[in-house]
C-alpha positions in Angstrom: -26.8 -4.5 -44.0 -26.7 -2.1 -41.1 -25.6 1.5 -42.0 -22.2 2.4 -40.8 -22.2 4.3 -37.6 -21.5 8.0 -37.9 -18.6 9.3 -35.9 -19.7 12.7 -34.7 -16.2 13.6 -33.7 -14.9 13.3 -37.3 -13.0 16.5 -38.1 -12.8 17.7 -34.6 -9.7 19.6 -33.6 -7.4 18.4 -30.9 -8.6 21.2 -28.6 -12.3 20.2 -29.2 -11.6 16.5 -28.5 -9.7 17.3 -25.4 -12.4 19.6 -24.1 -15.1 17.0 -24.8 -13.0 14.3 -23.0 -12.4 16.6 -20.1 -16.1 17.2 -19.8 -16.9 13.5 -19.8 -14.2 13.0 -17.1 -15.7 15.7 -14.9 -19.2 14.1 -15.3 -17.9 10.7 -14.2 -18.4 9.1 -17.6 -14.9 7.6 -17.5 -15.3 5.1 -20.3 -16.5 7.8 -22.7 -13.7 10.1 -21.6 -11.1 7.4 -22.2 -12.5 6.7 -25.7 -12.3 10.4 -26.6 -8.8 10.7 -25.2 -7.7 7.7 -27.3 -9.2 9.3 -30.4 -7.3 12.5 -29.6 -4.0 10.6 -29.2 -4.6 8.6 -32.4 -5.5 11.6 -34.6 -3.1 14.1 -33.1 -0.2 12.0 -31.7 2.2 14.9 -31.3 1.9 17.9 -29.0 0.7 18.8 -25.5 -2.9 17.6 -26.0 -1.7 14.1 -26.8 0.6 14.0 -23.8 -2.1 15.3 -21.4 -4.5 12.8 -22.8 -2.2 9.9 -22.0 -1.9 11.1 -18.4 -5.6 11.7 -18.0 -6.3 8.2 -19.4 -4.5 6.9 -16.4 -6.5 9.1 -14.1 -9.8 8.0 -15.7 -8.9 4.4 -15.3 -8.1 5.1 -11.6 -11.4 6.8 -11.1 -13.1 3.9 -12.8 -11.6 1.6 -10.3 -9.4 -0.3 -12.8 -6.1 -0.6 -11.1 -4.3 -2.8 -13.7 -5.3 -0.4 -16.5 -4.2 2.6 -14.3 -0.8 1.1 -13.7 -0.4 0.2 -17.4 -1.3 3.7 -18.6 0.8 5.4 -15.9 3.9 3.3 -16.8 3.3 4.0 -20.5 3.3 7.7 -19.8 6.5 7.4 -17.6 8.3 5.5 -20.4 7.2 7.9 -23.2 7.8 11.2 -21.2 10.4 10.6 -18.4 11.2 14.3 -18.3 7.6 15.6 -18.4 6.9 18.3 -15.7 4.0 16.2 -14.4 5.6 12.8 -14.6 5.6 12.7 -10.8 1.8 12.5 -11.0 2.1 9.4 -13.2 4.3 7.8 -10.5 1.7 8.8 -7.9 -1.2 7.3 -9.8 0.7 4.1 -10.3 1.3 3.8 -6.5 -2.3 4.7 -5.6 -3.6 2.0 -8.0 -1.5 -0.6 -6.1 -2.5 0.8 -2.8 -6.2 0.9 -3.4 -6.2 -2.4 -5.2 -5.1 -4.1 -1.9 -6.9 -1.9 0.6 -10.0 -0.5 -1.1 -10.5 2.9 0.6 -7.8 2.3 3.2 -8.4 -0.9 5.0 -8.8 0.5 8.5 -11.4 3.0 7.3 -13.4 0.4 5.3 -13.5 -2.1 8.2 -11.2 -4.5 6.5 -8.3 -6.2 8.3 -5.4 -5.9 6.0 -3.2 -7.8 8.4 -5.0 -11.0 7.5 -4.6 -10.4 3.7 -1.8 -11.3 1.2 0.8 -8.6 1.8 2.2 -8.7 -1.8 0.1 -5.8 -3.0 1.0 -3.8 0.0 4.7 -4.4 -0.7 4.2 -3.4 -4.3 2.4 -0.2 -3.2 5.2 0.6 -0.8 7.8 0.2 -3.5 5.9 2.4 -5.9 5.5 5.2 -3.3 9.1 4.9 -2.4 10.1 5.2 -6.0 8.1 8.5 -6.2 9.6 9.9 -3.0 13.1 8.9 -4.0 12.9 10.4 -7.5 10.8 13.5 -6.6 11.4 14.4 -2.9 10.0 17.9 -3.5 6.9 16.7 -5.3 3.6 17.9 -4.0 2.6 14.2 -3.8 5.6 13.3 -1.6 4.0 14.1 1.8 0.9 12.0 1.1 3.1 9.2 -0.3 5.2 9.2 3.0 2.0 9.0 5.0 0.8 6.0 3.0 4.2 4.4 3.3 4.1 4.6 7.1 0.7 3.1 7.0 1.9 0.3 4.8 4.9 -0.4 7.0 2.7 -0.7 10.1 0.3 -3.0 8.2 3.0 -5.2 6.9 4.5 -5.5 10.4 1.1 -6.3 11.8 0.7 -9.0 9.1 3.9 -10.7 10.2 2.8 -10.6 13.9 -0.6 -12.0 12.9 1.1 -14.9 11.3 3.5 -15.3 14.3 0.4 -15.4 16.6 -1.2 -18.1 14.4 2.0 -20.2 14.7 2.0 -19.7 18.5 -1.5 -21.0 18.8 -0.5 -24.2 17.0 2.7 -24.8 18.9 5.0 -24.0 16.0 7.3 -22.0 18.2 10.3 -21.8 15.8 8.1 -20.5 13.0 6.5 -18.0 15.4 9.9 -16.7 16.5 11.1 -16.4 12.9 8.1 -14.3 11.8 8.4 -12.1 14.9 12.1 -11.6 14.2 11.3 -10.8 10.5 9.0 -8.0 11.6 11.5 -6.6 14.1 14.3 -6.6 11.5 12.4 -5.2 8.5 9.9 -2.9 10.2 11.8 -1.7 13.4 9.6 1.3 14.2 6.2 -0.4 13.7 3.8 -0.4 16.7 2.9 -4.1 16.0 6.4 -5.0 17.3 5.2 -4.6 20.9 3.2 -7.8 20.5 5.9 -9.2 18.2 8.4 -9.0 21.1 5.9 -10.7 23.5 5.6 -13.5 21.0 9.4 -13.7 20.7 9.8 -14.0 24.5 7.1 -16.6 24.7 8.4 -18.7 21.8 12.0 -18.7 23.1 10.6 -19.6 26.6 8.6 -22.6 25.2 11.7 -23.7 23.2 13.9 -23.5 26.4 16.2 -20.9 24.9 16.6 -18.9 28.1 19.4 -16.5 26.9 17.4 -15.5 23.8 14.2 -15.1 25.8 16.0 -12.8 28.3 17.6 -10.8 25.5 14.1 -10.4 23.9 12.7 -9.3 27.2 15.4 -6.7 27.7 14.7 -5.3 24.2 11.0 -5.2 25.0 11.5 -3.4 28.3 13.8 -0.9 26.6 11.5 -0.1 23.7 8.1 -0.5 25.3 8.6 0.2 29.1 4.9 1.0 29.6 3.7 -2.1 27.6 0.4 -3.6 28.9 2.0 -7.0 28.3 4.8 -6.5 30.9 2.4 -6.6 33.9 0.3 -9.5 32.7 -3.4 -9.3 31.9 -5.2 -6.3 33.4 -2.0 -4.5 34.5 -0.1 -5.7 37.6 -0.5 -9.3 38.6 0.1 -11.2 41.9 0.5 -14.5 40.0 3.7 -16.4 40.6 4.0 -17.1 36.9 6.4 -15.0 34.8 4.6 -12.1 33.0 5.0 -13.7 29.6 3.1 -16.8 30.6 0.0 -14.8 31.6 -0.7 -13.9 28.0 -2.3 -16.1 25.4 -4.7 -15.8 22.5 
């Protein structure tokens, strides 16, 4: 029979357990830090050390690149301590976990093309950041959350335009128009809508829907008067074709 393993933390005070966990967290030993925080919470379930341990467990999971565990721990803290002075940080961690789960270290910086990925995680992240900004508009985490929300809106619009472009290539003009319209309606300020309007003009033209094509062209000229698309490829064009027929993918 193997001898029982001795728990060196037996008899430690809440303060000592917290200090040890904090030290492991600072060293990057996230699993060990989590175990110590959990022991602290189990032995001393009441008081500020237990509350702080719950919050730092979420942070440790986040640093350990465990988004699901981060979200679970953050939501537990929010449920247990809705009026805690640092509860906005729990909301922020929850949002960051969703954001990084989909994008890694920001898709554009990591060389990933988020526009070609399932947008569900991006929508979840946007909703989580919006929840933080709505509940805590004066939080120190609000400005960064707004920046990330703007990025996500642009990426989600680009995703819709990417799909619309895919449908155009395959001659599915109704589907292409629907996706471009969705982007315009739900993400009206996104830069990707410049190409979305081009696709809309082209799709309606191919469908013989002249009035809708002309309306879309007017919207494009009003919103993107200097668009590279309006003059055809390479700027101005002497071709007798309408400008929208000079563009393809």
